[in-house]
Each structure stands twice: as structure tokens, then as C-alpha cells.
C-alpha positions in Angstrom: 17.2 -19.5 -33.3 18.2 -20.2 -36.9 18.3 -23.7 -38.2 21.5 -24.8 -39.9 21.4 -24.6 -43.7 20.1 -27.7 -45.2 18.6 -29.1 -42.0 15.0 -30.3 -42.4 12.4 -28.8 -40.0 11.3 -31.1 -37.1 8.1 -33.1 -37.4 5.0 -31.8 -35.8 4.8 -34.6 -33.2 8.6 -34.5 -32.4 9.1 -32.4 -29.3 12.9 -33.1 -29.2 12.8 -35.1 -26.0 14.1 -38.7 -26.4 14.3 -39.7 -22.7 18.0 -40.4 -23.1 19.2 -37.1 -21.8 22.0 -37.1 -19.1 22.5 -34.4 -16.5 25.2 -31.9 -17.5 28.1 -30.6 -15.4 28.3 -27.2 -13.9 31.2 -26.4 -16.3 28.7 -26.3 -19.1 27.0 -23.2 -17.7 28.5 -19.9 -18.8 28.8 -17.2 -16.1 26.4 -14.3 -16.4 28.3 -11.1 -17.3 28.0 -8.2 -14.9 25.4 -5.6 -15.7 26.5 -2.6 -17.8 27.8 0.3 -15.8 25.8 3.5 -15.5 27.1 5.9 -18.2 27.0 3.7 -21.3 23.7 4.9 -22.7 24.2 8.6 -22.0 27.8 8.5 -23.4 26.5 6.7 -26.5 23.8 9.4 -27.1 26.4 12.2 -26.5 28.6 10.6 -29.1 25.8 10.3 -31.6 24.8 13.9 -31.0 28.3 15.2 -31.2 29.0 13.2 -34.4 26.0 14.4 -36.3 24.3 17.4 -34.7 22.2 18.1 -37.8 20.2 15.0 -37.3 19.0 16.3 -33.9 17.8 19.7 -35.2 21.1 21.5 -35.7 23.9 22.6 -33.4 21.6 24.5 -31.0 19.1 21.7 -30.6 21.9 19.1 -30.2 23.3 21.1 -27.3 19.9 21.2 -25.7 19.5 17.4 -26.2 23.0 16.9 -24.8 22.1 19.0 -21.7 18.8 17.1 -21.2 20.6 13.8 -21.4 23.4 15.0 -19.0 20.8 16.3 -16.6 18.8 13.1 -16.7 22.0 11.1 -16.1 22.9 13.2 -13.1 19.3 12.8 -11.7 19.6 9.1 -12.1 22.9 8.9 -10.3 21.5 11.0 -7.4 18.4 8.8 -7.2 20.6 5.7 -7.0 22.6 7.2 -4.2 19.4 8.1 -2.4 18.0 4.6 -2.9 21.2 3.1 -1.6 21.0 5.3 1.6 17.4 4.4 2.1 18.1 0.7 1.5 20.9 0.8 4.2 18.5 2.3 6.6 15.9 -0.3 5.8 18.3 -3.1 6.3 19.3 -1.6 9.6 15.7 -1.3 10.7 15.0 -4.9 9.6 17.9 -6.2 11.6 16.7 -4.2 14.7 13.2 -5.6 14.2 14.5 -9.1 14.0 16.5 -8.6 17.2 13.4 -7.3 19.0 11.3 -10.2 17.7 13.9 -12.6 19.0 13.9 -10.9 22.4 10.1 -10.8 22.5 10.0 -14.5 21.8 12.5 -15.3 24.6 10.6 -13.1 27.1 7.3 -14.6 26.2 8.7 -18.1 26.7 10.1 -17.1 30.1 6.7 -15.6 31.1 4.9 -18.8 30.1 7.4 -20.8 32.0 7.1 -18.6 35.1 3.3 -18.8 34.9 3.3 -22.6 34.8 5.8 -22.8 37.6 3.8 -20.3 39.7 0.6 -22.4 39.2 2.5 -25.6 40.3 3.9 -23.9 43.4 0.5 -22.5 44.4 -1.1 -25.9 44.0 1.6 -27.6 46.0 1.2 -25.0 48.7 -2.5 -25.5 48.9 -2.5 -29.2 48.9 0.6 -29.5 51.0 -0.9 -27.4 53.7 -4.1 -29.5 53.7 -2.1 -32.7 53.8 0.0 -31.5 56.8 -3.2 -30.3 58.5 -4.8 -33.7 58.0 -1.6 -35.5 59.1 -1.6 -33.6 62.4 -5.2 -34.5 63.1 -4.6 -38.1 62.2 -1.5 -38.2 64.4 -3.6 -37.0 67.3 -6.0 -39.9 66.6 -3.1 -42.3 66.6 -3.4 -43.4 62.9 -0.1 -44.6 61.4 -1.0 -43.2 57.9 -0.5 -39.7 59.4 3.3 -40.0 59.0 3.1 -40.8 55.3 0.5 -38.0 54.7 2.7 -35.6 56.7 5.8 -36.5 54.6 3.8 -36.0 51.4 2.5 -32.6 52.6 6.0 -31.5 53.6 7.3 -32.7 50.2 4.7 -30.6 48.4 5.5 -27.6 50.6 9.3 -28.0 49.9 8.6 -27.5 46.2 8.2 -23.8 47.0 11.9 -23.8 47.9 12.8 -24.7 44.3 13.7 -21.7 42.2 12.8 -21.5 38.5 15.6 -21.7 36.0 16.6 -18.4 34.4 17.3 -18.2 30.7 
């Protein structure tokens, strides 16, 4: 960056920040121009070689240089096409992997849920059967608590009739 003519250089301890700066607007930012298209450099070299072949070793050497530049330009174009094809395959594979990861996560969650529900059902079957068994024995002995214990046991056994929710 060049200083305007006649402007004094800044002091050593002056870093240019005053603390009074205000945020700018997005209109102050110039858009970035698109990148140069592929053939600009090879075309420039070809023009220079054609315009002054003696600088490049004479007409024969200039033709060789032009052929080398043309060949390198063709190889670069083919490499870009190959890279684009490989990138498309990679994007497709990444999307497929993402889908499989999502499916794996859902199935793992369902498996965990089914395992938890299975443990609850097994526990209710075990304790419900014990409660109903004790309730029958207490009923034979004419205890009034037997009805309450029998209802609790039947309630636990009825949990087995509940189906797990499918996702």
C-alpha cells in the first residue's frame, strides 16, 4: 500500500485504532470475481510464442514449446474431468453412508427399547406369577389381603399383553 504524497508516516505507537469505529454495511464489501477460466494461461503462452518465436529458440523450438503447452493443457482438462467424476462418486458414497448411519441409529434405538421392554415384561411375569401364587394360598387361609395381592399379580401379568411401540 502506498501512502499518499505528502502524508507523514504514522507514529511508532499509533496502531490506527481509535475505538470509534462503527460497523460497516454489507454494501461496502465488493463481490469476489469468479476465478479465471481454464485456457487463459495456455492461450497467453501460445500468443507469446507465436508473436516472437525467436525468443523461444527459433521456429522449430517454438513449435515444440507450443505442442508441450497444448499437451499439458489437454492433460489438465482430462484430469479435471476425472476429478469431477470421482468427486461425484464420492458425494454419492457419502450420502449413502449417511443414510446407512441414520438407519443404524434408528435400529440400535429400537433394539435398546425392545431390550428394556423385554426386561420389564420378564420381571412382571416373574413377580406377577409369585403374587398370584401367594394370593391363592392366602385366600385359602381366609386372609383379606389375598384379593389385593391377587389383583396386583394379575395387573403385572397383564403388562405382557401390552405391545411395544414400532417406530
